[in-house]
N, C-alpha and C positions, 0 to 999 in steps of 0.2 A: 353531679355526685350525690349519692343518697345520704340523707341523715338516717339515724337509727330510730326505731319506734320509741325508745326511751327518750331520745333527744326531742322528738316531736311532742311527746307528752309534756316535758318540761316547758317547751316553748308555748304550747297552747295554754297551759295552766298559768303562765305568767301574764296573760292578757285578760283584761276585763271585758273589752269589746271585741267580739269575734263575728266576722262576716263569712258565711259559707255559701258557695255557689257551685252549681252544676252546669253542664254544657247546654247549648241550644237544643231545642226539641228533646227535652230530657226523657230518658227511658227509666225503667224501674231501678237500675243500678245507680243512676244519678240521683233520682228522687229518694231512694231508700238510704243511700249513704249520707246525703245531705241532711235528711230529717233524723236519721239515727244519731249522727254526731250532734246535731242541733239539740235534740231532746236531752241527750246526756249532759251537754254543757249547760243548758238551761237548768237542769236538775241540780247542778253543783253551784248555781248562782251566777253564771256568766250572763252578760248582756249579748244575746245571740240574735242575729238576723240572717235568714236564709233567702238567697236569691235564686229563683227558678222561674223559667217561662211556664206558661200554661201547658199542662200535660194531659195525656189521654185519661178519660174519666175512670178507666179500670184501675189506675194507680191511686185512686182515692182510698183504696183499702190500706194504703201506707199511712202510718200514724204521724201526726205532728204538723199537718198543713197550716195550723194556726201560726207557726213560726215564719211562714213565708211573708216577706216584706212587700207590701203593696203601695207604699207611700212614695214620696219624692226621693229619688236616689241621691240627690245632692245633699239631703239632710241626714244621711246615714252617719252615725258616729264612727270616726276613724279608729283603726285598730289593726288586728291581724286578719288578713283575707286568706281563707282556705279554699282553694279550687279543687273540686273532687271530680274524678272521672273525665277530665278534659285533657286530651292529648296535646293540645297547644293552646296558647292564649286566645287565638282567634275563636276557638270553640266556646268561649265565654260570652260571645255576642255583645249585647248591649251592656253587659256588666264589666267589659274590658277596662273602661276608664276608672271604675271603682278599684279594680285590681291595681292599675298603674299608680293610683294615688294613695294606696294603703300604706300604713307605717311599715309593715312587713308582710310578705306573701309566702304562702306554703302551698305546695302541689302534692296531692296524694292521688295516685293513678295506677292503672295496670295495663295501659296501652303501650305496645312495643315501640310505637312511633313517637312517644312523648319526648319533648326536647328540653326538659328540665328548666322550665321558665320561671320558677319561683326562687325566692331567697333561700327557702328550705324545700327540699324535695324528697319524696319517698315514692319511687316508681318500681313496682314489682310486676314485670311482664309475665311471670309464671303464676301470678294470682288469677283465679278464675273470674274475679269481679272486684271492683273497688270496695264493695261491701265486705269482701273477705278480708281486705286490709283493715277496714274500719272495725271489724270484729276483733282483730288482734290489737289495734290501738286502744279500743275501749276496754278490752280485757286487761290491758296494762294499767288503765286509769281507775278501774273499779268494777262494780257489779253491773252486768247488763240486764235490764228489766225485760219482761215479756213484751212490752210495747216496742222497745228498741229491737229486740230479737226478731219480731215479725218484719220490721223494715229490712233488716239485714238478710233475712230469708228471702224476701221478695226480690231483692237485688241479685242475690246469688242464683236463684233458680232461673230468672229471666236471662241473665247474661250467659248462662251455661245451656240455654235451650232446654231447661228441665233436667239438668245434670247429665246431659248427653254429649256436649261438645268436648273436643279433645283437650280443652283447657281444664276440664274437671279432673281433680286429683284426689288421691286418698284423703288428703288433708281437708279438701272441700267437703267430702262426705262426713268427716269427723266434726267439722264446724256445724254442718246442717244437723247432725245428730244432737249436738249440744244445744242448738237452738230449739229443736223439737222438745227436748227435756225441759225447756222453760214453760211448756204448755201452750205454745203458739197454735193457732188454728191453721195448720199448714195445708189442709185440704181445701178450705175456702180460698186461701190466698192463691194456691196453685190454679184452681179452677178460674178464678177471676182474671188472673193475668194471662192465661193461655187460651181459655175456651170461650169465655163470655164475650159477645160482640154487640155493639150498638147497631141499630138499624142502618145508620149511615155507613159504619164499617162494613156491614154485610153487603150493602148496595155497591160500594166502590170496589170491594174485594171481588165481587162477582164479575164486574165489568173488566177488571184488570186481568184476572186469571183466564177469562174467555179469549183474551188476545195475546197469550204467551206465544212467543216465536222461538223456534228451534233452529240453531245454526247448523247448516248441512256440513257433515264431515267432522263435527266437533261435539263433545259432550257438554254443550253450552246452550243455555236458554236465557231469554230476557223478556222483559215487559216494559211498557211505557204508558204513562197516563199524562194527558195534557192539562194545563191549568184550567181551560174552559170547562172540561168535563168535571174536574174537582169542584169548581165553583157551582156548576149546575146541580150537582148532588148535595152540595153543602159540606163537602169534606175538606179537611185541612191536613197538614203534614202529620199531625198527631193521630190521625185515623188510618195511617198506612202501616202500622206495625204488623210484622209477620209475613208480609208479602214476599220479600226476597227469600226468606226461609222456606216458604211454601214452594217456590220455584226450584230451589236447590234440593228439595226432597223428592223431586220427580225421579223415578228410577232411571238410571243411565246418565243422569246429569251430574257433572263434576264441578261446575261453576255456574253461578246465576248472577244476573245483572238486572236491577230494577231502577228505572229512571223516571222521575216525576218532575213536572215543570211547575215552578212557583214564580211569584212576582219578581224575586231577586235572582232567578236563574234556574238551572237544572240541578237537581240533587241526584247523586249516583250512589246506589247501595249495592255492595258486593257480598256474596257468600260463596263458599267453596267447601268441598269435602277434604281436599288435600292441597290444592294449588294455593300458593302464597298470593292472595289478592291484596294484601296490605302494600306490597311492592307496586302494584298497578295504581292503587289509590294514592300512594305517596307521589308517584310521578305526575299526578293530576292536581297536586296541592293538598291532598287529603291525608288520610292515615287510618289507623285502626289495628286490628288483629290479623294474624295470618289467614284465618278462615272467615273473617267478618270485618269489612272495612267500608269506608265511604269517602265521598269527595263532592265538590260543587263545581259547576262549570257554566259560564255564561255563553250564550250563542244559540244557534239553530239546533233544536233538540235532535232532529233526525241525523244531522251531520255529526253531532257529538256521539250519538249512539253508534254510528258507523265507525267512528274513530276509536271508541273504547272497545268495541267488539274486535277490531283489528289488534289492539293491544293485548287483549285476552287470548286471542288466537295465536299470536306470536309467542306468548308465554307458554301456551299449551304445546306449541310446536317444539319449543326449546326443551320441554320436559317429557316429550314423547307421548302426548295424549293422542 
C-alpha cells in the first residue's frame, strides 16, 4: 500500500540519519534520484549517506557525488533507509543487509513490478522515472536548486529515452519545462548521457552490433557478448548502456534481447515497442517496465538465449505478431 507524498515528507524530516541507495549497476535515474534527494537533505542539515555502485563515467555530470559513501558499511549510522528506483530488495545488491538492519525503510520507485518491500512505500508505475517522483517530493519539501534540478533532468531524460518512450506524459514535459526554467544546462546534459562515448564503449559497442541476430519469421532481434570478450576489451557492465535500445530501434523489429555474460551469470536486457517484456522478465525472476525490463540467469549462455527467445516467440504468437 502506498503512503502519500505528504506522509513521506513528514517521515523523512523526522530522521536525523538518512541512508539513500539505488539499484545495482545504477543508471542515470538511480544516480540522479539518489543524489538529488541527498543534496536536498544535506542542505537542510540531515546526516546523509548515499550508497551507489560505481557507474558509467558519463553520469559524472550528475551533481553530488561527494555524498557517496566509500567507507566501511558496518560503520554507517543507523536511521531511515530510502531505496530509490529499485523494484525489489534484491536489486540493492551488497546494500541489502544495511536495508534489513535499518530502523525504518522507505521505497520510492516507478517500476510496475515493485513488490512494496519497505516499511513505507510510494510506487507510481505511471511516473516516467523515479526522478519524476523525487521532483514532486522535493517540491513538497521546499525549493529545488539548479544543481538538484540538473540531477532530476538527467534521470528523466534517460529513463524516457530522450522523452520519447510511451511512459512520457504531459506532466513529464511540464516537469522538464520547470527544470529548464531553473537555468540548467540541458543541452550539455543531454549530449553527455546520450551521445558521448568512451573509447571502450565504442569498441565493445561495435563488436556487439556487428553480431546482431534476427529471428526468422518474427520481428525479433538479439545480441550476445561473452565474458572473455568483455575482459579482453576492458569493458564492464557499466559500458553496455544503450545496446538493447539500439537493437530495438532497427526498423521492423518489435522486441530486442541483449544478453551479456558476467562472473555471476548472464544478464538479460529486454526492450520492445509494444510487447509486454516485463511479463517475460518477471517469469525469469526479474522485472521492470512494459517496454524495458531485465533479469539474471545462471547457466550456459547459448542455452539460456534459446530458452528466452522461445519465451518471446510464444508471447508474440499469443499477440498475433
